[in-house]
N, C-alpha and C positions, 0 to 999 in steps of 0.2 A: 682091211689092208691099208697101210699108210702109203702116201704118195712116195714114189721112188722105189717101192718094193716089187712092183709088178713088172714082169718081163714083157718086153715088146714082142708080140708074136707076129710073124709075117708068113706069107704063103710059101716061102722058100723052105719047105719041109725037108729037102734033101741036104740042107746045110748042117754042119756039125754044131755042137754046143759052143765051141770056141768062137765060131763065126757069129752066132747070135749074141754071145756075151760081149764081143767087141762092138757089135752094132749097138747094143744097149749102152755101152760106154760112150759111144759117139753121141747118141741122143741125150744121155744124161749130162754130158759136158755142155751141150747146147742149152739145156734147161738151166744149169748152174751158172753159166757165163753169158747167156743171151746169144743173139744171132752171131755166128762165127764164120770166119773164112776157113778155107781148107788148110791154109798155113797155120792158123791159130789152133785148129783141132789137132793137126799133126804134132805140133810142139807140145800141147798139153798132154796128149795121150801117148807120146813116144812112138808114133806110127809114121810110115812114109806118107807123103801126100797122095801117092797113087792108091795106097790102101784106103785112106780116108775117102777119096773120091768113089772108090768101089762101094764102100758101105753107104755113102750118101746117096748113090744112085739107087740102091735098094730101098733106103728109107724114103726117098722121094717117090718111088713107084708105089710104095705102100702107104703114101699119104701121111707119113709121120713127120717129115720135114719138108720145107719148100725153099727154093732159092729166091732171094730178094736182092734188090739194090741196096747197098749199105747206106744207112742214114748218116748224115754228117751234120753235127751241131756246131755252129760257129763258122769260121772261115773254111771254105772248101779248098783242099789241096788240088794242084794241077793233076790232070789225068782222069781217067774213068774210075769211079769208085769200085773197089773190089766187091765181087759177089759174096754175099753171106747166106748162110743157111739158118732158118728159124723153124721152131716147132709149129706144126699146124694145130688146130683144135683137137684133131684126132690124136696127135702126138702128146699133147698135154693131158688128155684123158687117160693115156696109158700110165701116167704117173700119179693119178689121183682118182680114188673111188668117189665119184661125184654124186651129190644129192641136189644137183642144180634145179631139177624140175620141182622138187619139193620146196626148195627155198624160194624159187620164183613164184610158185603158187601161194606160198605163205605171205610174201610181200604184196602180191596182187590182192589177196584177201584183206590185208591191213588197209590198203588204199581204198578198196571198195566199201569196207565197213564204215568209213567215215564220209561216204558220199562220192568218192572218186574226185577227179579233176584236181584243182589246186589243193584242196583239203587233203586229198589222197597223197599227193606229192609231199606235202608237209608231214603227214603221218609217217611215210616211209623214211623221210629225212630224219625224223625224231628217232625211229628205230635204228637207223644207221649210226647215228651219233651215240646212242646208248650202247650199241654193240661195240663200237670202237673205244668207248670209255672203259669198258671191261677189259678189252685187250691191252689198252694203253697203260694199265697199272704196272704190268711187268716192264713195259718199254720205259716208263717214267723212272723206275728204279735203276735200270741200266744206264739211262742217259745222265741222270743226276750223279751217278757214281763215277762218271768219266770226266776227264779234264775237258774244258770248253772246246779245245781244238780236236778232241777225239769223240765228240758226241755223235756226229753223223755215223761214224764207224760203229759206235756202241749201239745205236739204233738199228743199223744194218744187221748186227749180230743177233739182236733180240728178234728182229723180223724173221731171220733165218730159222730160228728155233720154232717159229710158228709156220714154217713151210714156204716162206716167200723167196728163199734163195737170194738174199739181198747182199749187195756190196756197196761200198762208198769209195769214191775216187775223186781226184781233182778234176774240175770241169774244164773242157777244152775251150779255146777262144779267149777273147780279151777280158771277159768279166771274171773277177776273182770269186771263187766259190767251189762247191763240191756237187757231185751228182750222186744221189741215192738211187740205185738201180735195183728193182725187184724183178728177178728173172722168171719168177713163177707167181701166179696169183690163184689161190684155191677157189676164189669166187668170181673169176673173170667172166664166165658165161652169164652169171646172174647180173653182174655189173653192167653188161651190155644193155640190159633192159632197165636197170635201176642205177643210173650214174650217181645217185645219192651216196652209194657205198664208197665210191672213189672220193667224192667231195668230203665226206666225213673223215676219211683217212688223211687227206691232205690237210684238213684243219687241225687234226691231232698232231701231225708232224710239225706244223707251224708252231703250235703251242709248246710242244716238248722241246723244240730246238730254240725257242725264244726269238724267232725271226720270221719274216714273211718268206714263204717258199713258193716256187712256181712249178706246177706239174707240166712237164714238156711232152710226155707221151704216156699212154696206158695200153696194156695188153687188151683190155676190154674194148678199146677203140680200134684194135687191129694192129697195134705196134708190137714189136718183138719183145719189148721190155717196158715196164713202168718206170719212167725216169722223172725224178724230182730234182730241181735245181735249188741248192741251198747257198745263198750268198754269204760271203764273208764280209760283213759290214758292221762296224761299231755303232752306226747310226740306227740300226734296226733294234727294236725292243720286243719284249714278250707280248706287249699289247698290240703290236702291229701284225695282225693275223688276217690281213685283207686278201683272202683267197676268193677269186671270182667263182661264184657258184655255177656260172655258165660254162667255165672252161676247166674246172678242177678235175672233172672226170673224163676229159678227152684231150687229144692233142690240139692245141689252139691253132695250129697251122691248118 
């Protein structure tokens, strides 16, 4: 079963099919767009805010979504940030038939087979890079076929095909650039244990886009969205891929 096909089941057995379908739409919208306010969800789904709150209450009680304080990158506006709702690990699992345990065990075996420790970390990193190189072939074609100013968006579309529900948009704040947001990560639970997966991905993004990129947040680190900042700077070149191995897989804050 592919992610997104599985219906979110809840204990509310007395509810009709329409109620469950709408609740699934609410959860799916959060998956596709990242942590969302009640107003955002109501606008996207054509529902009243009261109806959205009712469905969110059920999803929260079923541990599918959770309320969070909205993260603000750049200058913070006055007033208290709006509350947003993000998928929990349980909610993400509802959209993905996961083989996390098998994958984690395989990576752990790779590390131990070369003696563990630093050598093990290097071996896992080599596997992560090899895996990303295979995935990156399709991404490379998509990026190279796009105009320079549209390459982040082209990469987002290619990632979406692989199940990452990615978008690209102008970055807020004083720095000129774009944010590549991945609202879903099929390997998030494994990446919690092996950040080399995130680091290899960030390195590939940097090379494909021909510029240094900065990972601001990751789902594996507990953030609602994997967010990568892509600067618009003529001074950066394809050889400038200096991604910090210590922060590429986690939120540097």
